[in-house]
Backbone of each chain as ProteinMPNN parsed JSONL, in Angstrom:
{"seq_chain_A": "MSAIEVTADAASTWDWPLQHNDGVVKVHNTKEKFEVGLDVQFFTPKEIEVKVSGQELLIHCRHETRSDNHGTVAREINRAYKLPDDVDVSTVKSHLATRGVLTITASKKA", "coords_chain_A": {"N_chain_A": [[71.994, 111.155, 169.043], [73.138, 108.95, 171.408], [72.865, 108.201, 174.793], [74.556, 105.838, 176.043], [73.758, 103.645, 179.041], [76.161, 102.445, 181.496], [76.257, 99.386, 182.538], [76.381, 98.106, 186.034], [77.947, 95.106, 188.183], [76.422, 95.433, 191.004], [77.01, 94.802, 193.455], [79.963, 94.868, 193.173], [83.476, 96.219, 194.091], [84.693, 98.814, 193.943], [87.134, 99.812, 194.216], [88.96, 97.871, 192.94], [91.023, 99.308, 190.656], [92.991, 100.031, 192.219], [93.491, 98.551, 193.779], [94.931, 96.67, 192.316], [97.618, 98.068, 191.971], [97.258, 99.72, 189.747], [98.568, 100.121, 187.798], [101.258, 100.364, 187.928], [104.073, 98.229, 187.957], [106.006, 97.683, 189.443], [108.465, 98.24, 192.224], [111.182, 99.513, 193.231], [113.673, 100.401, 196.007], [116.569, 100.362, 196.84], [119.775, 101.266, 199.218], [121.492, 101.911, 197.617], [120.351, 102.14, 195.047], [117.5, 103.355, 192.925], [114.604, 102.376, 191.533], [111.574, 102.029, 189.361], [108.737, 100.589, 188.188], [106.379, 101.128, 184.992], [103.751, 100.13, 183.603], [103.326, 100.148, 180.643], [101.712, 99.424, 177.843], [100.953, 100.461, 175.31], [102.129, 102.236, 174.288], [104.178, 103.501, 172.223], [107.911, 103.862, 172.066], [108.851, 106.538, 171.262], [106.026, 108.179, 172.172], [106.474, 108.149, 174.28], [107.18, 110.467, 176.612], [109.486, 111.517, 179.52], [110.357, 113.535, 182.261], [112.092, 115.569, 185.03], [111.758, 117.397, 187.38], [112.983, 118.913, 190.046], [112.577, 116.723, 192.719], [110.414, 115.661, 191.295], [109.189, 113.341, 188.997], [108.099, 113.338, 186.391], [105.802, 111.951, 184.121], [104.617, 111.281, 180.955], [101.999, 109.704, 178.307], [101.635, 109.825, 175.407], [99.013, 109.111, 172.602], [97.867, 109.607, 169.51], [94.582, 109.825, 167.765], [94.498, 106.446, 166.638], [94.802, 103.343, 164.058], [92.999, 100.364, 164.055], [91.688, 96.638, 163.156], [89.612, 97.138, 164.684], [88.782, 99.554, 164.68], [89.092, 102.794, 166.273], [91.85, 104.12, 168.418], [92.258, 106.71, 170.737], [94.281, 107.738, 172.89], [96.215, 109.195, 176.502], [98.012, 109.202, 179.267], [98.857, 110.73, 182.224], [101.503, 110.889, 184.375], [102.971, 111.406, 187.641], [105.513, 110.976, 189.809], [106.803, 111.844, 193.2], [110.268, 111.647, 193.415], [112.438, 109.34, 195.922], [113.855, 111.386, 198.998], [116.998, 110.622, 198.616], [117.604, 110.278, 195.902], [119.963, 110.719, 193.174], [119.084, 113.305, 191.023], [120.083, 113.893, 188.547], [120.883, 111.42, 187.297], [118.348, 109.408, 186.693], [117.023, 107.578, 184.413], [115.877, 106.138, 181.767], [114.036, 103.607, 180.358], [111.869, 101.407, 177.841], [111.135, 98.381, 177.437], [110.059, 95.464, 175.498], [107.768, 94.794, 176.117], [106.608, 96.112, 177.207], [106.558, 97.408, 178.945], [107.633, 100.609, 181.447], [111.066, 101.532, 182.793], [112.077, 102.763, 185.171], [115.053, 104.044, 186.055], [117.692, 105.146, 188.78], [120.835, 106.482, 190.468], [121.529, 106.472, 194.01], [121.965, 109.365, 196.087], [125.159, 109.808, 196.984]], "CA_chain_A": [[72.958, 110.562, 169.238], [72.345, 108.649, 172.738], [73.676, 108.203, 175.231], [73.885, 104.189, 176.732], [74.115, 103.605, 180.194], [77.166, 101.772, 182.013], [75.438, 98.804, 184.684], [77.697, 96.921, 186.825], [77.762, 94.55, 189.748], [75.811, 96.191, 192.461], [77.831, 93.754, 194.517], [81.489, 94.78, 193.511], [83.996, 96.626, 195.606], [84.746, 99.398, 192.862], [88.141, 99.839, 194.096], [89.743, 97.51, 191.996], [91.908, 99.182, 189.862], [93.843, 100.392, 193.142], [94.104, 97.325, 194.597], [96.245, 95.885, 191.289], [99.056, 99.064, 192.177], [97.037, 101.059, 188.772], [99.97, 100.015, 186.255], [102.977, 100.272, 188.706], [104.466, 96.738, 188.07], [107.582, 97.176, 190.387], [109.445, 99.518, 192.603], [112.684, 98.774, 193.941], [114.232, 101.514, 196.599], [117.79, 100.187, 198.102], [120.437, 102.17, 199.858], [122.07, 102.568, 196.205], [119.439, 102.648, 193.488], [116.141, 103.714, 192.805], [114.101, 101.405, 190.349], [109.645, 101.992, 189.293], [108.454, 99.908, 186.744], [105.348, 101.226, 184.903], [102.653, 99.525, 182.58], [102.632, 101.831, 179.306], [101.876, 98.6, 176.449], [99.616, 100.794, 174.208], [102.446, 103.477, 173.223], [105.814, 103.379, 171.393], [109.018, 104.973, 172.362], [108.521, 108.082, 170.631], [104.673, 108.853, 172.652], [106.475, 108.799, 176.338], [107.939, 111.86, 177.707], [109.789, 111.985, 180.865], [111.144, 114.977, 182.503], [112.137, 115.113, 185.97], [111.089, 118.591, 187.458], [113.038, 119.165, 191.282], [112.669, 115.475, 193.366], [109.104, 115.497, 191.006], [108.923, 112.436, 188.241], [106.756, 113.132, 185.411], [105.652, 110.705, 183.142], [103.729, 112.143, 179.924], [102.517, 109.169, 177.549], [100.37, 109.791, 174.316], [99.044, 108.799, 171.245], [96.643, 110.196, 167.996], [93.749, 108.624, 167.347], [95.084, 105.317, 165.163], [92.886, 102.805, 163.671], [92.564, 98.992, 163.949], [91.042, 96.535, 162.653], [87.883, 97.061, 164.856], [87.661, 100.944, 164.468], [89.888, 103.845, 166.24], [91.76, 104.289, 169.791], [93.759, 107.399, 171.306], [95.156, 107.595, 174.517], [96.656, 110.032, 177.241], [97.681, 109.202, 180.706], [100.098, 111.487, 183.02], [101.887, 110.294, 185.638], [103.878, 112.032, 188.486], [105.878, 110.782, 191.267], [107.977, 112.339, 194.073], [111.644, 111.058, 194.005], [112.938, 109.894, 197.286], [114.73, 112.51, 198.907], [118.486, 110.54, 198.557], [117.826, 110.157, 194.643], [120.281, 111.938, 192.481], [117.568, 113.176, 189.534], [120.837, 113.61, 187.659], [120.888, 109.962, 187.034], [117.376, 109.056, 186.135], [117.445, 107.284, 182.955], [114.117, 105.773, 181.077], [113.83, 102.036, 179.149], [111.247, 100.747, 177.217], [111.23, 96.353, 176.719], [108.922, 95.055, 174.465], [106.285, 93.675, 176.807], [105.929, 97.542, 177.021], [107.021, 98.274, 180.951], [108.41, 101.632, 181.119], [111.642, 100.847, 183.718], [112.852, 104.52, 185.624], [116.247, 103.656, 187.314], [118.173, 106.71, 189.438], [121.359, 105.71, 192.077], [121.026, 107.485, 195.272], [123.875, 110.616, 196.223], [127.001, 108.897, 198.047]], "C_chain_A": [[72.485, 110.135, 170.577], [73.018, 108.597, 173.372], [73.213, 106.315, 175.966], [74.801, 104.353, 178.276], [75.06, 102.623, 180.696], [76.777, 101.495, 182.774], [77.024, 98.637, 184.738], [77.465, 96.508, 187.8], [77.639, 95.07, 190.248], [76.795, 95.861, 193.139], [79.378, 93.747, 194.62], [81.677, 96.315, 193.825], [84.675, 97.466, 194.197], [86.053, 100.047, 193.294], [89.315, 99.257, 194.01], [90.796, 97.898, 191.531], [93.511, 99.841, 191.008], [94.773, 99.539, 193.96], [95.118, 96.562, 193.385], [97.244, 96.898, 191.654], [98.672, 99.408, 190.392], [97.967, 100.89, 188.154], [101.55, 99.901, 187.237], [103.168, 98.486, 189.087], [105.856, 96.565, 189.582], [108.269, 98.717, 191.054], [110.131, 98.701, 194.106], [113.467, 100.047, 194.937], [115.578, 101.136, 197.915], [118.45, 101.544, 198.155], [121.202, 103.033, 198.411], [120.917, 102.636, 194.987], [117.674, 102.757, 194.193], [115.614, 103.288, 191.101], [112.326, 101.753, 190.634], [109.708, 101.17, 187.222], [106.778, 100.316, 185.942], [104.743, 100.32, 183.084], [102.055, 100.487, 181.794], [102.403, 100.74, 178.073], [101.162, 99.226, 175.35], [100.858, 101.67, 173.915], [104.022, 103.34, 173.171], [107.068, 104.185, 172.387], [108.664, 106.282, 172.469], [107.28, 109.057, 171.408], [104.974, 108.464, 174.232], [107.4, 109.253, 176.234], [108.03, 111.639, 178.983], [110.583, 113.164, 181.223], [111.017, 114.555, 184.143], [112.381, 116.714, 186.529], [111.88, 118.532, 189.642], [113.465, 117.515, 191.911], [111.12, 114.863, 192.157], [109.615, 114.835, 189.263], [108.171, 112.68, 187.193], [107.085, 112.754, 184.101], [103.757, 110.84, 182.145], [103.339, 110.586, 178.704], [100.668, 109.794, 176.599], [99.879, 109.235, 173.183], [97.659, 108.78, 170.645], [96.274, 109.092, 167.6], [94.769, 107.84, 166.024], [93.592, 104.349, 165.252], [93.351, 101.424, 163.702], [92.022, 97.878, 163.582], [89.386, 96.017, 163.447], [87.031, 98.577, 164.458], [88.764, 101.747, 165.497], [90.072, 103.745, 167.797], [92.759, 105.392, 169.672], [93.558, 107.51, 172.917], [95.92, 108.445, 175.449], [96.538, 109.459, 178.602], [99.233, 110.14, 180.812], [99.995, 110.969, 183.784], [103.035, 111.29, 185.77], [104.394, 111.416, 189.891], [107.045, 111.659, 192.235], [108.97, 111.791, 193.877], [111.707, 110.641, 195.305], [113.941, 111.158, 197.887], [116.863, 111.795, 198.244], [118.742, 110.482, 197.025], [118.025, 110.97, 193.888], [119.47, 111.932, 191.271], [119.023, 112.853, 188.47], [121.067, 112.454, 186.74], [119.741, 109.216, 187.13], [117.588, 109.288, 184.964], [116.083, 106.458, 182.868], [114.231, 104.015, 180.259], [112.749, 101.726, 179.008], [111.37, 99.628, 176.801], [109.259, 96.684, 175.825], [108.405, 94.922, 174.805], [105.561, 94.575, 177.129], [105.236, 97.438, 178.832], [108.012, 99.645, 180.245], [109.521, 101.614, 182.743], [112.341, 102.1, 183.602], [113.979, 104.146, 186.518], [116.781, 105.861, 187.159], [119.169, 106.036, 190.588], [120.515, 107.16, 193.323], [122.345, 108.481, 195.428], [124.117, 110.119, 197.755], [126.731, 110.143, 199.135]], "O_chain_A": [[71.529, 110.751, 171.049], [74.143, 108.893, 172.969], [72.129, 105.799, 176.238], [75.884, 104.866, 178.561], [74.721, 101.55, 180.196], [76.581, 102.2, 183.764], [78.075, 98.821, 184.126], [76.808, 97.191, 188.586], [78.639, 95.748, 190.482], [77.565, 96.762, 193.474], [80.059, 93.148, 195.453], [80.869, 97.243, 193.869], [85.186, 96.724, 193.359], [86.209, 101.08, 192.643], [90.373, 99.597, 194.539], [91.769, 97.171, 191.735], [94.671, 100.011, 190.631], [95.89, 99.582, 194.476], [96.067, 95.885, 193.782], [98.262, 96.206, 191.632], [99.649, 99.386, 189.642], [98.384, 101.993, 187.8], [102.625, 99.357, 186.985], [102.697, 97.778, 189.976], [106.301, 95.663, 190.292], [108.467, 99.82, 190.543], [109.912, 98.006, 195.098], [113.97, 100.831, 194.131], [115.655, 101.388, 199.118], [118.108, 102.575, 197.575], [121.391, 104.234, 198.222], [121.01, 103.449, 194.067], [117.044, 102.461, 195.209], [116.004, 103.666, 189.996], [111.825, 101.754, 191.759], [110.201, 101.193, 186.094], [105.876, 99.65, 186.452], [105.251, 100.107, 181.982], [101.078, 101.23, 181.881], [102.978, 101.154, 177.067], [100.76, 98.498, 174.443], [100.602, 102.077, 172.781], [104.81, 103.097, 174.085], [106.864, 104.99, 173.296], [108.294, 106.957, 173.43], [107.332, 110.287, 171.39], [104.155, 108.439, 175.15], [108.446, 108.737, 175.84], [107.029, 111.537, 179.691], [111.4, 113.674, 180.455], [110.28, 113.678, 184.594], [113.337, 117.269, 185.988], [111.095, 118.064, 190.466], [114.577, 117.075, 191.618], [110.821, 113.672, 192.234], [110.218, 115.537, 188.451], [107.267, 111.844, 187.179], [108.003, 112.982, 183.313], [102.571, 110.652, 182.414], [104.365, 110.224, 178.128], [99.489, 110.004, 176.882], [100.832, 108.665, 172.651], [96.649, 108.202, 171.045], [96.793, 108.029, 167.263], [95.4, 108.27, 165.058], [92.473, 104.333, 165.764], [94.469, 101.389, 163.188], [90.93, 98.388, 163.835], [88.519, 95.194, 163.156], [85.872, 98.876, 164.174], [89.711, 100.96, 165.519], [89.135, 103.448, 168.538], [93.755, 105.365, 168.949], [92.669, 107.317, 173.746], [96.962, 108.43, 174.794], [95.459, 109.216, 179.143], [100.198, 110.256, 180.057], [98.956, 110.475, 184.222], [103.749, 111.824, 184.922], [103.705, 111.408, 190.91], [108.11, 112.025, 191.738], [108.682, 110.707, 194.383], [111.116, 111.377, 196.095], [114.702, 111.768, 197.136], [117.684, 112.482, 197.637], [119.914, 110.605, 196.668], [117.221, 111.842, 193.561], [119.182, 110.938, 190.605], [119.094, 111.851, 187.759], [121.402, 112.581, 185.562], [119.951, 108.154, 187.716], [118.014, 110.281, 184.375], [115.368, 106.208, 183.839], [114.982, 104.013, 179.284], [112.184, 101.637, 180.098], [111.763, 99.583, 175.635], [108.247, 97.374, 175.696], [107.569, 94.651, 173.943], [104.356, 94.476, 177.36], [104.187, 97.416, 179.476], [108.699, 99.755, 179.23], [108.905, 101.674, 183.807], [112.953, 102.553, 182.635], [113.765, 103.952, 187.715], [116.605, 106.871, 186.478], [118.727, 105.277, 191.451], [119.666, 108.049, 193.393], [123.464, 108.307, 194.945], [123.635, 110.071, 198.887], [127.465, 110.278, 200.114]]}, "seq_chain_B": "MMSVPVMADEGTKWDWPLQKGDGVVNVLDDDDHFEVGLEAHNFLPKEIEVKNIGELLEIHMEHNVKKDSFGDVSRNITRCYKLPKNVDMKTIKSNLDSHGILHIEARKMH", "coords_chain_B": {"N_chain_B": [[113.477, 122.059, 185.182], [114.071, 118.871, 183.506], [114.5, 116.993, 179.931], [114.342, 113.381, 180.111], [115.838, 111.224, 178.475], [114.014, 108.351, 176.189], [114.825, 105.254, 176.283], [115.138, 102.381, 173.814], [115.026, 99.757, 172.6], [117.464, 99.248, 169.596], [116.15, 97.303, 167.464], [114.182, 96.727, 167.264], [110.367, 96.703, 166.344], [108.108, 98.188, 166.608], [105.209, 97.964, 166.66], [103.724, 96.322, 167.854], [101.911, 97.37, 170.065], [99.181, 97.145, 168.275], [100.036, 94.585, 167.353], [98.605, 93.026, 169.513], [96.582, 93.384, 169.66], [95.319, 96.435, 170.615], [93.241, 96.76, 173.405], [91.275, 95.81, 172.493], [89.504, 92.891, 173.578], [87.524, 91.08, 172.982], [85.7, 90.329, 169.773], [82.455, 89.538, 168.77], [80.128, 88.518, 166.078], [77.915, 87.479, 164.821], [74.625, 86.661, 163.017], [72.865, 86.716, 164.408], [73.937, 88.99, 166.819], [75.917, 91.069, 168.262], [78.974, 92.058, 169.899], [81.348, 93.806, 171.763], [84.191, 93.209, 173.589], [85.827, 95.182, 175.967], [89.202, 96.094, 176.9], [89.089, 98.207, 179.969], [90.398, 98.51, 182.426], [91.589, 100.435, 184.426], [89.667, 101.903, 185.556], [86.709, 103.228, 186.428], [82.517, 102.328, 186.89], [81.604, 104.686, 186.855], [83.349, 106.844, 185.057], [82.823, 105.836, 182.949], [81.897, 106.63, 179.887], [79.031, 106.106, 177.446], [78.22, 106.269, 174.145], [76.19, 106.093, 171.135], [76.321, 107.609, 167.527], [74.578, 107.743, 165.026], [75.689, 105.181, 163.223], [78.036, 104.899, 165.029], [79.356, 103.795, 167.474], [80.948, 104.901, 170.44], [83.222, 106.092, 172.314], [84.12, 106.957, 175.538], [86.69, 107.183, 177.848], [87.904, 108.142, 181.633], [90.125, 109.316, 184.301], [90.288, 111.81, 186.275], [93.143, 112.962, 188.234], [93.986, 110.92, 190.448], [95.502, 109.53, 193.217], [97.198, 106.86, 194.33], [99.888, 104.661, 196.274], [101.987, 105.393, 194.97], [102.499, 107.995, 193.618], [100.754, 110.087, 191.97], [98.019, 109.51, 189.387], [97.053, 110.458, 185.765], [94.34, 109.138, 183.283], [93.014, 109.324, 180.005], [91.098, 108.125, 177.341], [89.858, 107.474, 174.032], [87.466, 105.176, 172.598], [86.581, 104.855, 169.141], [83.47, 103.341, 166.71], [82.336, 101.29, 164.204], [79.661, 99.953, 163.935], [77.902, 97.514, 162.757], [75.805, 97.278, 159.93], [73.695, 95.846, 160.601], [72.258, 96.296, 163.258], [70.172, 96.64, 165.851], [70.248, 99.17, 167.296], [68.312, 99.979, 169.299], [68.741, 98.64, 171.174], [71.133, 98.434, 172.636], [73.742, 97.369, 174.736], [75.679, 98.247, 177.553], [78.143, 96.963, 179.87], [79.747, 96.967, 182.715], [82.64, 94.432, 183.978], [83.411, 92.87, 186.332], [86.349, 92.081, 186.424], [87.299, 94.212, 185.184], [86.391, 94.538, 182.058], [84.938, 95.973, 179.422], [81.551, 95.122, 178.401], [79.705, 95.638, 175.315], [77.318, 95.556, 173.835], [75.044, 93.597, 171.706], [71.519, 93.64, 169.762], [71.208, 91.729, 166.647], [69.195, 93.133, 163.479], [66.429, 91.896, 161.775]], "CA_chain_B": [[112.75, 120.802, 184.282], [115.267, 118.313, 182.661], [114.01, 115.862, 180.071], [114.865, 111.789, 179.941], [115.42, 110.433, 176.361], [113.422, 107.088, 176.63], [116.098, 104.221, 175.82], [114.524, 101.282, 174.173], [115.971, 98.234, 171.852], [116.64, 99.41, 168.362], [115.752, 96.59, 166.146], [112.413, 96.142, 167.553], [109.196, 96.722, 165.516], [106.696, 99.001, 167.433], [103.871, 98.118, 166.307], [103.584, 95.818, 168.726], [100.24, 97.491, 170.376], [98.331, 96.372, 167.764], [100.113, 92.858, 166.976], [98.035, 92.518, 170.898], [94.243, 93.922, 169.712], [95.066, 97.315, 171.282], [92.691, 96.688, 174.261], [90.015, 94.983, 172.607], [89.281, 91.559, 174.206], [86.949, 90.018, 172.168], [84.49, 90.586, 169.507], [81.64, 88.897, 168.838], [79.532, 89.348, 165.227], [77.57, 86.858, 163.729], [73.154, 86.586, 162.82], [71.625, 87.626, 165.727], [73.967, 88.935, 167.965], [77.526, 91.871, 168.189], [79.216, 91.879, 170.625], [81.945, 93.587, 171.545], [84.703, 93.705, 175.235], [87.117, 96.631, 176.092], [89.815, 96.423, 178.558], [88.729, 99.023, 180.908], [90.803, 98.287, 184.325], [91.958, 101.263, 185.526], [88.006, 102.869, 184.977], [85.02, 102.453, 187.599], [81.73, 102.372, 186.156], [81.084, 106.601, 186.809], [84.221, 107.417, 184.528], [83.054, 105.718, 181.16], [80.668, 107.666, 178.958], [78.893, 105.436, 175.584], [77.668, 107.037, 173.644], [75.851, 105.951, 169.885], [76.348, 108.363, 166.805], [74.646, 107.183, 164.029], [76.366, 103.91, 163.375], [78.756, 105.162, 165.298], [80.041, 103.483, 168.35], [82.219, 106.199, 171.275], [83.6, 105.251, 173.924], [85.13, 107.637, 176.758], [87.013, 106.69, 179.446], [88.148, 109.284, 181.698], [89.622, 109.94, 185.359], [91.307, 112.76, 186.701], [94.605, 112.617, 188.882], [93.768, 109.582, 191.699], [96.398, 108.814, 194.057], [98.437, 105.227, 194.269], [100.882, 104.706, 196.49], [103.282, 106.208, 194.444], [101.949, 108.605, 193.229], [99.456, 110.394, 191.066], [97.719, 109.44, 187.974], [95.594, 110.294, 185.166], [94.17, 108.298, 181.834], [91.829, 109.756, 179.172], [90.749, 107.036, 176.093], [88.424, 107.648, 173.247], [87.034, 104.67, 171.274], [85.039, 104.605, 168.253], [83.344, 102.143, 166.255], [81.847, 101.447, 163.243], [78.85, 99.066, 164.254], [77.382, 96.363, 161.639], [74.833, 97.727, 159.538], [72.065, 95.434, 161.16], [72.037, 96.582, 164.691], [69.404, 97.465, 166.203], [70.5, 100.516, 167.849], [67.537, 99.996, 170.729], [69.21, 97.531, 172.009], [72.683, 98.421, 172.613], [73.981, 97.439, 176.086], [76.7, 98.18, 178.262], [78.573, 96.859, 181.193], [81.588, 96.717, 183.195], [82.535, 93.421, 184.972], [84.863, 93.017, 187.594], [87.819, 91.835, 185.765], [87.613, 95.391, 184.038], [85.672, 94.8, 181.169], [84.039, 96.509, 179.455], [81.342, 94.557, 177.747], [78.869, 96.233, 174.467], [76.639, 94.006, 173.039], [73.725, 94.798, 170.754], [71.358, 92.655, 168.175], [70.602, 91.986, 165.319], [67.406, 93.246, 163.009], [66.282, 90.248, 160.764]], "C_chain_B": [[113.781, 120.285, 183.336], [114.686, 117.253, 182.355], [114.928, 114.565, 179.948], [114.778, 111.519, 179.049], [115.008, 108.795, 176.84], [114.288, 106.095, 176.578], [115.071, 103.349, 174.882], [115.498, 100.484, 172.93], [115.762, 98.963, 170.516], [116.424, 98.956, 167.35], [114.578, 96.324, 166.783], [111.852, 97.419, 167.036], [108.522, 97.274, 166.551], [105.848, 99.169, 167.091], [102.881, 96.391, 166.721], [101.846, 95.345, 170.079], [99.069, 96.98, 169.886], [98.253, 94.713, 167.366], [98.429, 92.346, 168.33], [96.383, 93.035, 170.417], [94.0, 94.906, 170.313], [93.992, 97.197, 172.315], [91.172, 95.849, 173.905], [90.594, 93.365, 172.312], [88.604, 90.703, 173.292], [85.847, 90.614, 171.434], [83.459, 89.362, 169.138], [81.112, 89.33, 166.886], [78.76, 87.838, 164.569], [75.663, 87.561, 163.656], [72.21, 87.403, 163.265], [72.627, 88.411, 166.654], [75.558, 89.789, 167.865], [77.513, 92.003, 169.461], [80.999, 92.238, 170.843], [82.743, 94.203, 173.363], [85.987, 94.161, 174.981], [87.715, 96.153, 177.306], [90.095, 98.088, 178.823], [89.023, 99.308, 182.627], [91.397, 98.465, 184.886], [90.419, 102.492, 185.563], [87.132, 101.6, 186.306], [84.412, 103.087, 186.524], [81.272, 104.111, 185.207], [81.928, 107.311, 185.817], [84.1, 106.86, 182.932], [81.1, 106.327, 180.78], [80.457, 107.098, 177.205], [78.009, 105.706, 175.3], [77.111, 106.573, 171.915], [75.462, 107.117, 168.911], [75.722, 107.98, 165.689], [74.768, 105.704, 163.816], [77.633, 103.699, 163.894], [79.274, 104.59, 166.616], [81.309, 104.484, 169.051], [82.223, 105.811, 172.578], [84.188, 105.605, 175.07], [85.234, 107.713, 178.023], [87.84, 108.208, 179.898], [88.609, 109.722, 183.089], [90.672, 110.721, 185.819], [92.294, 112.372, 187.818], [94.016, 112.545, 190.172], [95.758, 109.297, 192.382], [96.485, 107.0, 194.151], [99.037, 105.4, 195.596], [101.748, 105.452, 196.048], [103.495, 106.808, 193.844], [100.524, 109.125, 192.6], [99.798, 110.634, 189.656], [96.201, 109.805, 187.516], [95.258, 109.852, 183.462], [92.959, 109.601, 181.113], [92.286, 108.574, 177.91], [89.656, 107.388, 175.635], [88.676, 106.572, 172.078], [86.376, 104.784, 170.552], [85.068, 103.746, 167.191], [82.507, 101.903, 165.565], [80.794, 100.31, 163.782], [78.193, 98.553, 162.725], [76.166, 97.022, 161.186], [73.512, 97.363, 159.99], [71.935, 95.511, 162.625], [71.271, 96.968, 164.737], [69.827, 98.596, 167.092], [69.546, 100.619, 169.364], [68.233, 99.579, 171.594], [70.577, 96.975, 172.491], [72.801, 98.606, 173.731], [75.376, 97.456, 176.32], [77.06, 97.604, 179.186], [79.94, 96.435, 181.292], [81.865, 95.109, 184.297], [83.864, 93.76, 185.607], [86.014, 92.99, 187.173], [88.11, 93.939, 185.322], [87.646, 96.075, 182.662], [84.917, 95.149, 180.715], [82.952, 96.436, 177.672], [79.998, 95.642, 176.968], [78.03, 95.037, 173.832], [75.164, 94.833, 173.123], [72.938, 93.694, 169.898], [71.38, 92.586, 167.254], [69.815, 92.251, 165.1], [67.855, 92.128, 161.51], [65.153, 90.976, 159.713]], "O_chain_B": [[114.321, 121.008, 182.499], [114.267, 116.451, 183.189], [116.13, 114.68, 179.71], [113.676, 111.469, 178.504], [115.624, 108.174, 177.706], [114.823, 106.412, 177.64], [113.914, 103.619, 175.204], [116.619, 100.852, 172.577], [114.657, 99.313, 170.101], [116.399, 99.611, 166.308], [114.116, 95.22, 166.494], [112.283, 98.572, 167.081], [108.416, 96.544, 167.536], [105.358, 100.297, 167.028], [101.975, 95.731, 166.211], [101.225, 94.392, 170.548], [98.144, 96.504, 170.544], [97.322, 93.931, 167.17], [97.506, 91.582, 168.047], [95.31, 92.913, 171.008], [92.865, 94.995, 170.78], [93.343, 98.149, 171.882], [90.303, 95.433, 174.671], [91.401, 92.828, 171.554], [89.118, 89.665, 172.874], [85.038, 91.317, 172.039], [83.866, 88.211, 169.295], [81.646, 90.315, 166.375], [79.415, 87.241, 163.715], [75.39, 88.67, 164.116], [71.346, 88.213, 162.928], [71.98, 88.602, 167.684], [76.447, 89.102, 167.361], [76.509, 92.069, 170.17], [81.871, 91.486, 170.407], [82.289, 95.073, 174.106], [86.884, 93.814, 174.213], [87.168, 95.871, 178.372], [90.849, 98.891, 178.273], [88.427, 99.869, 183.546], [91.96, 97.747, 185.713], [90.444, 103.723, 185.587], [87.008, 100.447, 186.72], [84.864, 103.839, 185.66], [80.945, 104.521, 184.093], [81.492, 108.423, 185.52], [84.824, 107.171, 181.987], [79.939, 106.357, 181.186], [81.122, 107.35, 176.2], [76.949, 105.545, 175.905], [78.084, 106.872, 171.222], [74.428, 107.72, 169.199], [76.657, 107.735, 164.927], [73.87, 105.001, 164.28], [78.353, 102.757, 163.562], [80.036, 105.502, 166.936], [82.343, 104.787, 168.457], [81.506, 105.395, 173.488], [84.788, 104.742, 175.712], [84.502, 108.055, 178.952], [88.258, 109.082, 179.14], [87.814, 110.538, 183.555], [91.846, 110.353, 185.768], [92.097, 111.256, 188.298], [93.633, 113.473, 190.885], [96.812, 108.955, 191.845], [95.567, 106.203, 193.96], [98.659, 106.429, 196.155], [102.323, 106.235, 196.805], [104.546, 106.7, 193.212], [99.43, 108.588, 192.773], [100.669, 111.198, 188.995], [95.076, 109.72, 188.007], [95.962, 110.285, 182.549], [92.317, 110.475, 181.696], [93.434, 108.238, 177.619], [88.637, 107.62, 176.286], [89.444, 106.646, 171.119], [85.215, 104.878, 170.949], [86.105, 103.335, 166.67], [81.442, 102.243, 166.079], [81.536, 99.435, 164.229], [78.084, 99.296, 161.75], [75.401, 97.372, 162.085], [72.492, 98.049, 159.924], [71.385, 94.542, 163.147], [71.029, 97.821, 163.883], [68.974, 98.48, 167.972], [69.966, 101.209, 170.359], [68.367, 100.073, 172.714], [71.024, 95.843, 172.678], [72.305, 99.614, 174.236], [76.201, 96.895, 175.599], [76.048, 97.511, 179.88], [80.804, 95.915, 180.587], [81.173, 94.91, 185.296], [84.834, 94.504, 185.466], [86.801, 93.873, 187.513], [89.169, 94.566, 185.282], [88.176, 97.071, 182.169], [83.828, 94.902, 181.232], [83.112, 96.99, 176.585], [79.336, 96.36, 177.716], [78.288, 93.884, 173.488], [74.557, 95.708, 173.741], [73.628, 92.847, 169.331], [71.648, 93.64, 166.677], [68.965, 92.024, 165.962], [68.791, 91.808, 160.777], [64.67, 90.33, 158.783]]}, "name": "protein", "num_of_chains": 2, "seq": "MSAIEVTADAASTWDWPLQHNDGVVKVHNTKEKFEVGLDVQFFTPKEIEVKVSGQELLIHCRHETRSDNHGTVAREINRAYKLPDDVDVSTVKSHLATRGVLTITASKKAMMSVPVMADEGTKWDWPLQKGDGVVNVLDDDDHFEVGLEAHNFLPKEIEVKNIGELLEIHMEHNVKKDSFGDVSRNITRCYKLPKNVDMKTIKSNLDSHGILHIEARKMH"}
């Protein structure tokens, strides 16, 4: 087995994953509604688990090793977000669109 | 803790990640040269490990929990590829460009 060094442009500032919002496509937070859109483009609905624990939103995406034309790939992504205090957690819903965006919505407390 | 079902359009065929190449951006395989480009846009160079084991190429990308403006995210991706038989293993190089594409290339033996 041999390790292959990953080279990179020395001049690059390697904070760019965060500059791209790190997979968060949109966030709307109004008086009536909270909505977040997440990029989950490599996962099918059954490979995504969404849970609410207190005011925390937990998203677990995982797919087992699968084959494509070139080889195999397995992925696991975990996200945790603190919901705004005025979110009614009993109204949290999630929907996966075919373009690979997971939209999570909730109403605000009256 | 409460589970939130992930809703999705029922008529949809959820094989679309594979239709999009599943994160493989480009593959070149000619008489002199082999190259594959992989999406790695959420990872820093030090979070990527490339190894070759015999004629297999293994790519492991992982970052532990990191914070963005919205919450925490962690990712773990493992890829494995069978290299073409006539690849000169000693010439394998990998480079992460500033667009987040990991380029792995090698010369062929004649």
